[in-house]
C-alpha positions as CSV (number, residue, x, y, z in Angstrom):
1,M,188.0,140.0,94.5
2,S,186.1,138.0,97.1
3,G,185.7,134.2,97.0
4,V,181.9,134.7,96.5
5,L,182.4,136.8,93.4
6,D,185.0,134.3,92.1
7,L,182.4,131.5,92.3
8,M,179.9,133.6,90.4
9,E,182.2,133.9,87.4
10,P,181.8,131.3,84.7
11,P,184.6,128.8,84.4
12,S,187.3,129.6,81.9
13,G,186.3,128.5,78.3
14,T,182.6,128.8,79.0
15,I,179.9,131.4,78.3
16,N,176.5,131.9,79.9
17,I,173.6,132.1,77.6
18,H,170.3,132.8,79.3
19,G,171.0,130.4,82.2
20,Y,172.8,127.7,80.1
21,T,176.6,127.2,80.6
22,V,178.2,126.4,77.3
23,N,181.6,125.0,77.1
24,I,183.0,126.6,73.9
25,L,186.2,124.5,74.2
26,D,184.1,121.3,74.0
27,D,183.2,121.1,70.3
28,I,181.2,117.8,70.1
29,G,180.0,118.1,66.5
30,R,180.0,120.2,63.3
31,G,177.6,120.4,60.5
32,S,177.2,122.4,57.3
33,F,175.5,125.3,59.1
34,G,176.4,125.1,62.8
35,T,178.6,123.8,65.6
36,V,177.5,121.8,68.6
37,Y,178.9,122.3,72.1
38,A,178.5,120.6,75.4
39,A,176.4,122.6,77.8
40,L,174.6,122.5,81.2
41,D,171.2,123.9,82.1
42,S,170.6,125.8,85.3
43,N,169.9,122.5,87.1
44,G,173.1,120.9,86.0
45,N,171.6,118.6,83.3
46,N,173.7,117.8,80.3
47,R,172.5,119.5,77.1
48,A,173.8,119.9,73.6
49,A,174.0,123.5,72.3
50,K,174.0,124.1,68.6
51,K,175.1,127.6,67.4
52,F,173.9,129.1,64.2
53,S,175.4,132.4,63.0
54,F,173.0,135.0,61.7
55,R,175.8,136.5,59.8
56,D,176.9,133.3,58.0
57,H,173.6,131.5,57.7
58,P,170.7,133.9,58.3
59,K,168.0,131.8,56.7
60,I,169.0,128.6,58.5
61,A,169.3,130.4,61.9
62,S,165.8,131.8,61.4
63,S,164.4,128.5,60.2
64,E,165.7,126.6,63.2
65,A,163.9,129.1,65.5
66,V,160.7,128.8,63.6
67,Q,160.9,125.0,63.5
68,F,161.2,124.9,67.3
69,I,158.0,126.9,67.7
70,K,156.2,124.6,65.2
71,F,157.4,121.4,67.0
72,H,156.1,122.7,70.3
73,D,152.6,123.1,68.7
74,L,152.5,119.4,67.8
75,P,150.1,117.3,70.0
76,Q,152.7,114.9,71.2
77,E,156.5,114.2,71.2
78,H,158.2,111.1,69.7
79,R,161.0,109.2,71.3
80,N,162.9,109.1,68.0
81,I,162.9,112.9,67.4
82,V,165.5,114.9,69.3
83,K,163.9,116.9,72.1
84,I,164.6,120.7,71.9
85,Y,164.4,122.5,75.2
86,D,165.1,126.1,74.2
87,V,166.0,128.5,71.4
88,K,167.9,131.6,72.5
89,K,169.3,134.5,70.7
90,H,172.8,135.6,71.9
91,K,174.6,138.5,70.1
92,A,174.6,137.5,66.4
93,S,173.7,133.9,66.8
94,I,170.8,131.6,67.5
95,W,171.5,128.8,70.1
96,I,169.4,125.6,70.1
97,F,169.5,123.7,73.4
98,M,168.6,120.0,73.0
99,E,169.0,116.7,74.7
100,M,172.5,115.4,74.8
101,C,173.1,112.1,72.8
102,S,176.3,110.7,74.3
103,L,177.0,108.2,71.6
104,G,177.2,110.8,68.8
105,D,175.6,110.5,65.4
106,L,175.1,107.3,63.5
107,N,178.5,107.7,61.7
108,Q,180.3,108.0,65.1
109,Y,178.3,105.1,66.6
110,F,179.2,102.7,63.7
111,R,182.9,103.8,63.8
112,N,183.1,103.0,67.5
113,N,180.8,99.9,67.6
114,F,179.9,97.1,65.2
115,P,176.3,96.2,66.0
116,E,175.0,92.7,65.2
117,I,172.0,92.4,62.8
118,D,169.5,92.3,65.7
119,L,170.6,95.6,67.0
120,K,170.8,97.1,63.4
121,L,167.2,95.9,63.0
122,D,166.2,97.7,66.1
123,L,167.9,100.9,65.0
124,I,166.3,100.7,61.5
125,T,162.9,100.2,63.1
126,Q,163.4,103.4,65.2
127,I,164.5,105.4,62.2
128,L,161.5,104.4,60.3
129,G,159.3,105.2,63.3
130,G,160.7,108.7,63.6
131,V,160.3,109.5,59.9
132,A,156.8,108.0,59.9
133,Y,155.9,110.4,62.7
134,L,157.3,113.4,60.9
135,H,155.3,112.5,57.7
136,H,152.1,111.9,59.7
137,Y,152.3,115.6,60.7
138,R,153.3,116.7,57.2
139,I,156.9,117.4,58.1
140,V,159.5,116.7,55.4
141,H,163.0,116.6,56.8
142,R,164.8,116.9,53.5
143,D,168.3,116.1,54.8
144,I,168.0,112.6,56.3
145,K,171.5,111.0,56.5
146,P,173.6,109.3,59.2
147,G,175.1,112.6,60.3
148,N,171.6,113.8,61.2
149,I,170.6,110.7,63.2
150,L,171.9,110.8,66.8
151,V,172.3,107.8,69.1
152,Q,171.5,108.1,72.8
153,S,172.5,105.6,75.4
154,N,169.8,104.1,77.6
155,G,172.2,103.5,80.4
156,T,171.0,99.9,80.5
157,D,171.3,96.7,78.5
158,E,168.5,98.0,76.3
159,P,169.3,99.1,72.8
160,P,170.3,102.7,72.3
161,V,167.7,105.2,71.2
162,I,167.7,106.9,67.8
163,K,167.1,110.6,67.7
164,I,166.5,112.3,64.3
165,T,167.9,115.9,64.5
166,D,168.8,119.0,62.4
167,F,165.5,120.5,61.1
168,G,167.0,123.6,59.5
169,L,166.0,122.4,56.1
170,A,162.7,120.8,57.2
171,K,159.4,121.9,55.6
172,F,156.1,121.9,57.4
173,L,153.6,121.3,54.6
174,D,150.2,122.9,54.4
175,P,147.5,120.7,52.7
176,N,148.1,122.3,49.3
177,E,151.9,121.8,49.4
178,E,151.4,118.2,50.3
179,T,149.7,117.8,46.9
180,S,151.6,120.2,44.8
181,G,155.1,119.4,46.3
182,M,158.2,121.4,46.8
183,S,160.8,122.9,44.5
184,T,163.8,124.1,46.6
185,D,167.0,122.3,45.9
186,V,168.3,121.2,49.3
187,G,169.9,118.2,51.0
188,T,173.2,116.3,51.0
189,L,174.5,115.1,47.6
190,A,175.1,111.4,48.5
191,F,171.6,111.0,49.9
192,K,169.5,113.0,47.4
193,A,166.6,111.4,45.6
194,P,166.6,111.2,41.7
195,E,164.0,114.0,41.6
196,F,166.6,116.6,42.5
197,W,168.6,115.7,39.4
198,Q,165.7,116.4,37.1
199,K,166.5,120.1,37.1
200,A,169.5,119.5,34.9
201,R,167.2,118.0,32.3
202,N,164.1,120.2,32.3
203,G,165.0,123.2,34.4
204,T,162.6,122.5,37.3
205,I,162.4,120.4,40.4
206,R,159.2,119.0,41.9
207,Y,159.3,116.6,44.8
208,H,157.3,115.3,47.8
209,K,158.0,113.7,51.2
210,S,159.1,110.5,49.4
211,V,162.6,112.2,49.1
212,D,162.9,111.4,52.8
213,C,162.1,107.7,52.1
214,Y,164.8,107.5,49.5
215,A,167.3,108.9,51.9
216,V,166.2,106.5,54.6
217,G,166.7,103.6,52.1
218,L,170.2,104.7,51.5
219,T,170.9,105.1,55.2
220,I,169.7,101.6,55.8
221,L,171.8,100.3,52.9
222,A,174.8,102.0,54.4
223,M,174.1,100.4,57.8
224,L,173.9,96.9,56.2
225,Q,177.1,97.5,54.3
226,A,179.0,98.9,57.2
227,K,182.5,97.8,58.0
228,Q,184.0,98.3,61.4
229,G,185.6,101.7,62.0
230,Q,184.4,103.2,58.7
231,Q,182.1,106.0,57.7
232,L,178.6,105.1,56.8
233,T,178.3,105.6,53.0
234,P,175.9,103.7,50.7
235,M,178.4,102.1,48.3
236,A,177.3,100.6,45.0
237,L,173.8,101.8,45.3
238,H,173.0,100.8,41.8
239,S,174.8,98.5,39.4
240,L,175.6,101.4,37.2
241,D,177.9,103.3,39.6
242,T,180.7,102.9,42.1
243,S,179.3,105.1,44.8
244,A,176.2,106.9,45.8
245,E,177.6,109.9,43.9
246,G,178.6,107.9,40.8
247,G,178.7,109.9,37.6
248,K,177.1,107.2,35.5
249,W,174.1,107.0,37.8
250,I,173.7,110.8,38.0
251,G,174.1,111.0,34.2
252,M,171.4,108.4,33.7
253,I,169.0,110.3,35.9
254,M,169.7,113.6,34.0
255,N,169.7,112.2,30.5
256,D,167.5,109.0,30.4
257,R,164.0,110.0,29.3
258,N,162.6,106.8,30.6
259,T,162.2,107.9,34.2
260,H,160.1,104.9,35.1
261,R,163.0,102.5,34.6
262,Q,164.3,101.1,37.8
263,P,168.0,100.2,37.7
264,E,168.9,97.0,39.4
265,L,170.0,97.4,43.0
266,N,173.5,96.1,43.7
267,L,173.2,94.7,47.2
268,V,176.1,92.2,47.0
269,Q,178.2,94.3,49.5
270,I,175.8,93.7,52.4
271,N,177.8,92.1,55.1
272,H,175.3,89.7,56.5
273,T,174.2,86.1,55.8
274,D,171.1,86.1,53.5
275,S,168.6,85.2,56.2
276,I,164.8,85.8,55.9
277,I,165.1,89.1,57.8
278,I,168.0,90.3,55.6
279,K,165.9,89.5,52.6
280,R,163.0,91.5,54.1
281,I,165.3,94.5,54.8
282,K,166.7,94.3,51.2
283,Q,163.1,94.4,50.0
284,I,162.5,97.5,52.0
285,V,165.7,99.2,50.7
286,Q,164.6,98.4,47.2
287,G,161.1,99.6,47.8
288,M,162.3,102.9,49.4
289,T,164.8,103.7,46.6
290,F,162.6,103.3,43.6
291,F,163.5,105.9,41.0
292,N,159.9,106.8,40.4
293,P,158.7,108.3,43.7
294,K,155.1,107.2,43.1
295,F,156.3,103.6,43.6
296,R,158.4,104.2,46.7
297,L,157.5,102.5,50.0
298,T,156.6,105.0,52.7
299,A,158.2,104.9,56.1
300,K,155.0,103.7,57.5
301,Q,154.7,100.9,55.0
302,S,158.3,99.9,55.6
303,L,157.7,99.8,59.3
304,Q,154.7,97.6,58.8
305,L,156.8,95.2,56.7
306,L,159.4,94.9,59.4
307,R,156.8,94.3,62.1
308,Q,155.0,91.8,59.9
309,Q,158.2,89.9,59.5
310,E,158.8,89.9,63.3
311,S,155.4,88.5,63.9
312,H,156.1,85.7,61.5
313,E,159.4,84.6,63.0
314,G,159.1,81.0,64.0
315,D,156.2,80.4,61.5
316,T,156.3,79.6,57.9
317,P,158.7,82.1,56.3
318,M,157.1,84.9,54.3
319,D,157.8,85.3,50.6
320,V,160.6,87.8,50.4
321,S,162.1,86.6,47.1
322,A,161.3,89.9,45.3
323,P,160.4,93.4,46.2
324,P,156.8,94.6,45.9
325,T,155.8,95.4,42.4
326,P,155.1,99.1,41.5
327,S,151.4,98.3,40.9
328,A,151.2,96.7,44.4
329,M,152.8,99.8,45.9
330,V,150.4,102.1,44.2
331,K,147.5,99.9,45.3
332,N,148.6,100.0,48.9
333,R,149.7,103.7,48.9
334,A,147.0,104.6,51.4
335,L,148.6,102.4,54.1
């Protein structure tokens, strides 16, 4: 075989998928439904390639392809939503080609780094911004968690960039659905909102985009409680349990008829001095994790609270001694 023909053959351990060279030996991530590999596009740019098997997960594979088309129809992109370049079918799989995030997901980032509170605040602001963007366009992610939040290096001294990813369970709501809600039981156990547990009590589920807000609140809590080298898990979410999956907490949701009761948040494990800004973030966590979804802070409201705090730094401290009351949240729901 000539040297020219040798050069045309893909390197060992790679496959060519419609112009993308995928290194199937370089497994950079695994999820519930797919595996992510390192890849190069035809111009040599680094890409991440996520493989979904039609045989193993036909609905998820099809959903990812549909979501790609819908995202392309949106009027603008957002820096905190992962950019998808292509969706290709190859044999019995769907391949999603997206931007490479060299720092991994939020779990990996916190295992390898221990960001100070200022950087955590920046990352939290970006997460809220990305979710607020999704909700503005009536997109409910339904599986927000550290593993679905990627971190991309800026290549400078600037903070890394958050990228929300994995839209296989996402729902693009029509106006009627935005009012009536959804009923499919999806998501990751440790980050599920209380609404999902109501099925055990009355046989049905009905939820809205506020389930994303609850999951974001847990993610923020996990970031504040993080210990160096450990997985991000929202420990001691409520005073009734020992973990985000605590049996007593789940039992209370399923059996307690008073669904308006808000258990006291246990925030004692937050590993930061109780400064004004930490009190503000605690307020946001409390507001986003209200049991009653009608009283939950939205991502946009939470973002406004953070920016309001930043604008007051150096001035008279704002009153952050208590979370917003449910009546105040309902009054300001239009924000």
